[in-house]
N, C-alpha and C positions, 0 to 999 in steps of 0.2 A: 861509532855513531857521532855525528857532529852535534855539539851542544850549542844552541843559538841563544841561550840565556846569558846575556852579557853581564848582568849583575852577579850571577853565580860564578862566572869566570873570574871576575875581579876579586870576589871574596875568597875564592879558592887559591888565588895567587898572591894574596897579601903578604904572607911570610917570605915569599921569594923575591919581592921587589927590593930594589935598593932603597936607602933612606929617602932620597928625593922622590923616587917613584911612589913610595908608600905615602908620602905627604899628598901627592896628587890624588892617589886612589882614595885616601881617607876623605879628602875634600869632596870628591865626587860622590862617595857613598853616603856622606852626611846629608846630602840633599840632591838626589839624582835628577828630579825634574828641573831644579834650578841650574844644575850643571849643564843640562842639555840646552838651556836657553842662554848660557853665559858665553861671551866672547873669550878668545884665548887669553887676552890680558886680564879679564875679570877672573877667570878660573885660576890663572897663575897667582893673582893677588890673594885669592881665597886660600890657596894652598901654601902661599909664602915661598914660591919658587919663581924661576925666570920663565919667560914665554918660551924660550928654547926648550926648557925642561918639559913643558907641557907637550910640545911637539914631539920630543923624543918619547915621552910616555905613550902618546897615541900610536906610534910605530911599534913600541914594545908590546902593546896589547893587540897587535894585528890590524891596526887601522892605517890606511894610506896617508891620512892627514887628520888634522883636528876636526875638520868638517865631518868626516866619517865617524869620528869618535862621538861627536855631538849627536849625529843621526842615530847611532846605536843606543846612546843614552836616552834619546827621545822615545825610541821603540821600547826600551826597558821600562820607561816611566809611564807608558800608556796604560798599564794596569791600574794606575791611580796611587795616590799618596798613601791611602789607607793600608796598602799591602807593602809599603816600603818604610813606613815610620812606625816606631814603637808606640803602642797604645796601652796605657795602664788599665788593668782590669779592676773593676770595683770589687769590694768584699763579696764573698759568695752570697750572703742573703740579698744584698742589693742587686747582684748579677741575676739571681733567680727571679727577682721581681721585675728586672728589666726585660728578661726573656718573655715572661708572661705578659708584660705591658706591650711589648712589640707585637706579640701574637694578636692580642686583643685589638690593637690599633690597625693592623693590616687587615684583619677580618672586617672590621667596621668600615674601613675605607673602601674595600673591594665590594662589600655588599651593596653599596650605593651605585656601583657601576653595572650591576646585573639587571638589565632591563627586562621586566616581566614579559612583554610581548616577544622578545627574542628568545628568552628561555622557554616560553610556552610553545612557540613555533618549532623550535628545535626538538623539544620533547615529543611533540606530535609526530615529527618526521622520524625520530628514533623508534617510537612505539609502532610505527607502521612500516619500518624499513624491511626490505628483503634480507639484508645483512648489514650489520654494524661493524666497522673496523675502527679500532682505536690505535692511533699511531703516536708513539712517544719515544724519543731517542736520548740516551745518555742520562746519567745521574737520576734525579728524582722523576723526570718525565717518563722514563720507562716504568718506574714503580707506579706512578699515577695512572698510566695506561692500563696496567693490570687491575688497579683499584676500580676504575670506571667499568672495565669489563666485568668485574665481580658484581658491581652494583646492578648492571643491566642483565646479566645472565640469570640472576636469582629472580628476576621478574619474567623469566621465560623468553627473553629476547636473544636472537642469534648474534651474539657479540663476541669478538675476538680481538686480543691485544697483540701488537707487533712492535718490536723495538730494533729490528735488524734492517739496515738500509737495503740490502739485496732482496730480502723477503718482502719488504714494503713495495718495491718496484714490481715484483712478481705478482703480489696480491692486487696491486693497482691495475695491472694489465688484464686481470681476470674479472674485474668489476663490471657491473651492468647498471642500467637505470634502475632505481629502486634501492641501491646501496647508499649508505651514508658513512662518511669518514669523519671521525672526530680527531683532530690533531692537537697534541699537547706540547707546548714549548714555552718556557718562561721567557726566553730571549726572543723567539720569533724569527731567528736568522738562519736556522739549520738548512743548508742547501740540499742535502739528501732528502730530508723530509719534504721540502717544498717541491722538489722534482717528482717525488712519488705522488704527491697530490695532483700535480698537473697531469700526470698519466691517468690517474683515477678520474679526474674531471673529463678528460678526453673520451672516456668510455661511459660517461653518463652518470657517474657517482656525484652526489651532492656533498659539499664540504663544510665542516664546522671547525672552529679553532678556539682553544682556550690559551690565550697568549696576550702579549702587550698590544695595545692599540697603536696604529701607525707603523707597524713592522711589515716586512714583506709577507710573512705568513698571514697576518691579519687581512691583508689586501686580497688574499686568495679565497677567503672564507665567505660563504653565503650567510652563515651565522657566526657571530663573534661574541664570546664571553670574555670581556677584556680584563686583563690583570694590571693592577697598579702596584709598582714595586717601590719600596722605600728602604733601601739598604742602609745600615749604620756603618760607622767607621770601625767598629769592633769586629774584626774579621774572623775571630775564633768562634763566634756564635753562628750556628747554622742559619741560613737565610729564612726569614719570616715569610718570604714569598711562597714557600711550600704550603702554608696555611691558606693563602689566597687560592691556590689551585684546588685544594681539598674543599674549600667553601664552594667553588664553582661546581665541582663534581657532586657534592651533596645536594646543592640546590637543584641541579639538573636531574639527578637520579630520582629525587623525591618528586619532582614535577612529572617525570616519566611515569613513576608508579601511580600517580593520581590520574593519569590518562585512562587507566582501567582499574579503579580502586577496588572493586569487588573481586575481579579476577586476580589481582596482585595480592590482595589480602589472603586469598586461598593459597596462592603459591608460597607466600611467606609462612603461612600456617604449616604447610607440608614441610618446608625447610626446617622450621623449629621442631616439629615432631621427629623428623629424621635425625637431627642432631642430638636432641634430648635422649632418644632411644639409644643412640650410639655411645654418648658420653656418660649415660647413667644419671644425669642431673634432672631435677624436676623444678628448678628455680625458673619461674616464668620470665624473670628479668634478665636471664643470661642472654647475651647478644646472639644474633643469627650468624654465627661463624665469623664475626668481625675480628 
């Protein structure tokens, strides 16, 4: 298997470089984005070697010339400095407070973007849909698709989650007018997801998305519940954007439930009774299978 991660390749070969090559490699790894923008003379000065040594280093790591070396460094640096530089973690009590603070901030910021008319219109469409398909691929989006399915099915709606690209295309080809698809994607760029939505639209399905505004996925949606992302430089902490998606799901599911408050109260009562009978509990505050 070919490894395209140039940073990984450099780090793996450090002990095998000559002393001069090691100086060039260390200079590059110390600041990869800067090295990608440096001319050969500047890089040589930073490493304390000759220009010719930098040219030889480029060939030693499989590049035809220094320009190719810089291009590969630019590609490696595209992930951003926060994944390349060492970030000191705060003490655990402060870190825990930071995590909680980030969650609170992202929830408040995203709540402001959930327009009531859009949420209400989508909720009505879901409540009256022939079928509801929830699409989400990869990482948390697949989990959130199942979460939204769970929220809707316990209200008696015919909802199903899908996270497989091939299955999405198959389901999309079988859709009809009256079907609604809710697509979940934090990035809003997934090509397989967007292709499946276009197929679904071609057969009359209506489309909704929980994603970033201004993305290709957002442009496809009749209803958009926009996500506002605010990632920190501390890469070890899971993304707070997960809570923005959960907020959108909770707001949407609650609004759907209120479209038929009396009927859904009865459905939820049945769910609570069935669970309490099964698990032997009588605490009325136990959750409904959450």
